[in-house]
C-alpha positions as CSV (number, residue, x, y, z in Angstrom):
1,M,43.1,-9.9,40.8
2,K,45.1,-6.7,41.1
3,F,43.1,-5.2,38.2
4,L,39.8,-6.2,39.9
5,K,41.0,-4.8,43.2
6,N,41.9,-1.5,41.5
7,Y,38.6,-1.4,39.7
8,I,36.6,-1.8,43.0
9,E,38.7,0.9,44.7
10,T,38.1,3.2,41.8
11,K,34.3,2.6,42.0
12,K,34.3,3.3,45.7
13,K,35.7,6.7,45.1
14,E,33.1,7.6,42.4
15,S,30.3,10.0,43.3
16,L,26.7,8.8,43.9
17,W,25.6,10.4,40.6
18,S,28.3,8.6,38.7
19,K,27.1,5.3,40.2
20,I,23.5,6.0,39.3
21,T,24.6,6.9,35.8
22,D,26.4,3.5,35.5
23,I,23.3,1.6,36.7
24,L,21.0,3.5,34.3
25,M,23.4,2.7,31.4
26,I,23.4,-1.0,32.3
27,L,19.6,-1.0,32.5
28,L,19.4,0.7,29.1
29,I,21.8,-1.8,27.5
30,V,19.8,-4.7,29.0
31,G,16.5,-3.1,27.8
32,L,17.8,-2.8,24.3
33,I,18.9,-6.5,24.2
34,I,15.4,-7.8,25.3
35,P,13.1,-7.8,22.3
36,T,9.9,-6.8,24.3
37,T,11.5,-3.7,25.7
38,R,13.7,-2.7,22.7
39,T,11.0,-1.0,20.6
40,P,9.4,1.0,23.4
41,I,12.9,2.3,24.4
42,L,13.7,3.2,20.8
43,V,10.3,4.9,20.4
44,F,10.9,7.0,23.5
45,F,14.3,8.3,22.2
46,K,12.9,8.9,18.7
47,Q,10.1,11.0,20.2
48,I,12.6,13.2,21.9
49,T,14.2,13.9,18.5
50,N,10.8,14.7,16.7
51,F,11.0,18.1,15.1
52,S,8.5,19.8,12.8
53,P,9.5,19.6,9.2
54,S,10.1,22.8,7.2
55,V,7.1,22.9,4.8
56,S,5.7,25.2,2.2
57,A,2.9,25.1,-0.4
58,E,5.4,26.4,-2.9
59,D,7.6,23.3,-2.6
60,D,7.3,20.9,-5.5
61,Y,8.3,17.3,-5.5
62,G,6.5,16.4,-8.7
63,K,3.0,15.8,-9.7
64,L,0.9,12.7,-9.8
65,S,0.1,11.6,-13.4
66,S,-3.2,10.1,-14.5
67,N,-1.5,6.6,-14.3
68,D,-0.2,7.4,-10.8
69,N,-3.8,8.1,-9.7
70,L,-4.8,4.6,-10.8
71,W,-2.8,3.2,-8.0
72,T,-5.0,0.8,-6.1
73,L,-5.2,0.2,-2.3
74,V,-7.1,-2.4,-0.3
75,D,-8.7,-1.6,3.0
76,E,-9.3,-4.0,6.0
77,K,-12.6,-5.1,4.6
78,G,-11.0,-6.1,1.3
79,Q,-12.5,-3.1,-0.6
80,Q,-10.4,-1.6,-3.3
81,V,-9.9,2.1,-3.8
82,R,-7.9,4.1,-6.3
83,L,-5.8,7.1,-5.4
84,E,-7.8,9.3,-7.7
85,Q,-10.8,8.9,-5.4
86,F,-9.1,11.0,-2.8
87,G,-8.6,14.0,-5.1
88,D,-11.4,16.1,-3.7
89,K,-9.2,17.1,-0.7
90,P,-5.5,17.4,0.2
91,I,-3.9,14.0,0.9
92,F,-1.6,13.1,3.8
93,I,0.1,9.7,2.9
94,N,2.2,7.9,5.5
95,F,4.2,4.7,4.8
96,W,4.7,2.8,8.0
97,A,5.2,-0.5,9.7
98,T,4.5,-1.9,13.2
99,W,8.2,-2.9,13.7
100,C,9.4,0.6,12.8
101,A,10.3,2.6,15.9
102,P,10.6,6.0,14.1
103,C,7.1,5.3,12.6
104,L,5.6,4.7,16.0
105,A,7.4,7.7,17.4
106,E,5.7,10.1,15.1
107,M,2.2,8.5,15.2
108,P,0.9,10.5,18.2
109,S,1.6,13.8,16.4
110,I,-0.2,12.5,13.3
111,A,-3.1,11.4,15.4
112,E,-3.3,15.0,16.8
113,L,-3.1,16.4,13.3
114,Q,-5.8,14.0,12.0
115,K,-8.1,15.0,15.0
116,E,-8.0,18.6,13.8
117,F,-8.1,18.1,10.0
118,G,-9.6,14.7,9.5
119,T,-12.8,16.0,7.8
120,E,-10.9,18.3,5.5
121,V,-7.8,16.2,4.6
122,H,-7.6,12.5,3.5
123,F,-5.2,10.7,5.9
124,I,-4.0,7.5,4.2
125,F,-1.7,5.1,6.1
126,I,0.0,2.5,4.0
127,S,1.7,-0.7,5.3
128,Y,3.0,-3.8,3.5
129,E,2.2,-5.8,6.6
130,D,-0.9,-7.9,7.0
131,F,-3.9,-6.3,8.8
132,A,-3.5,-9.0,11.4
133,K,-0.4,-7.1,12.5
134,T,-1.4,-3.5,11.9
135,T,-5.0,-3.6,13.3
136,P,-4.2,-4.9,16.8
137,L,-1.4,-2.3,17.3
138,L,-3.7,0.6,16.2
139,L,-6.4,-0.6,18.6
140,E,-3.9,-1.0,21.4
141,K,-2.6,2.6,20.9
142,Q,-6.2,3.9,20.2
143,W,-5.1,5.5,16.9
144,D,-8.0,5.9,14.6
145,F,-6.0,5.5,11.4
146,K,-7.4,4.2,8.1
147,T,-4.7,1.7,6.9
148,Y,-4.4,0.3,3.4
149,F,-2.4,-2.5,1.8
150,P,-1.2,-1.7,-1.7
151,A,-2.8,-3.9,-4.4
152,N,0.2,-3.2,-6.6
153,R,3.5,-1.3,-6.3
154,E,3.2,2.4,-5.5
155,P,3.9,4.9,-8.3
156,K,7.6,5.7,-8.8
157,I,7.0,9.2,-7.6
158,L,5.8,7.9,-4.2
159,Q,8.6,5.3,-3.8
160,S,11.1,5.4,-0.9
161,N,13.6,3.1,0.7
162,S,13.0,4.6,4.1
163,L,10.3,4.2,6.8
164,P,8.5,6.3,7.7
165,T,8.0,8.3,4.5
166,T,5.3,11.0,4.4
167,F,3.8,12.9,1.5
168,I,1.4,15.8,1.4
169,I,-0.4,16.2,-1.9
170,D,-2.6,19.1,-2.9
171,K,-6.0,18.8,-4.7
172,N,-4.2,19.1,-8.1
173,G,-1.9,16.2,-7.4
174,K,1.2,18.3,-6.7
175,I,3.4,16.8,-4.0
176,V,4.3,19.7,-1.7
177,V,5.9,17.6,1.1
178,R,8.1,14.6,1.0
179,E,9.7,13.7,4.3
180,T,11.6,10.6,5.5
181,G,12.2,9.8,9.2
182,N,10.2,10.6,12.2
183,K,8.8,14.2,12.4
184,K,6.5,16.2,14.6
185,W,3.5,16.6,12.3
186,S,1.3,18.5,14.7
187,G,3.5,21.6,14.5
188,N,2.1,25.0,13.4
189,S,4.0,25.0,10.1
190,V,2.2,21.8,9.0
191,K,-1.2,23.1,10.2
192,E,-0.7,26.3,8.3
193,L,0.2,24.4,5.2
194,L,-2.9,22.2,5.4
195,R,-5.1,25.3,5.9
196,E,-3.6,26.8,2.8
197,L,-4.1,23.6,0.8
198,I,-7.7,23.3,2.0
199,K,-8.5,26.7,0.7
200,Q,-7.1,26.0,-2.8
201,N,-9.5,25.3,-5.7
């Protein structure tokens, strides 16, 4: 009882700001415990930490081989497409999932990038989840993303143990960007890179 009495007396002496901070911290903890509010809260904090990646057309993370280009993807209508069919333009590949807060945190910046470059760059979104999960979320968020399900395991050069993982590939199959974690993809450095890749033969 003495401990409780001392605690109450201490709290009475705290400033209003300190009390407000305590209440907000409690609400945050409760929000993180509840499944329906956990992801939105995590997305919010991840968006605060979104920074533009450092990119350059001179960077080289390897080149897709002829076998890599045979990698097959399936769209929502069940149509199959090979990676080689996207070779006429630079390619922006993003591996994501609906449950991945960092993925959702970077999606608005990707949507902005796609709005500007969508006719000059292939934007490919890849998820191992069923379309029954991915499509409703994209519709709810009003993200006009073309999502694919891999028909087979992605080439080793495109494999990653992290989500999200993003690759930017030039017209010759060279990977110039390989980034894991949430990033701000609508920054000027990325836009300049895409403009440079678009001009390449």
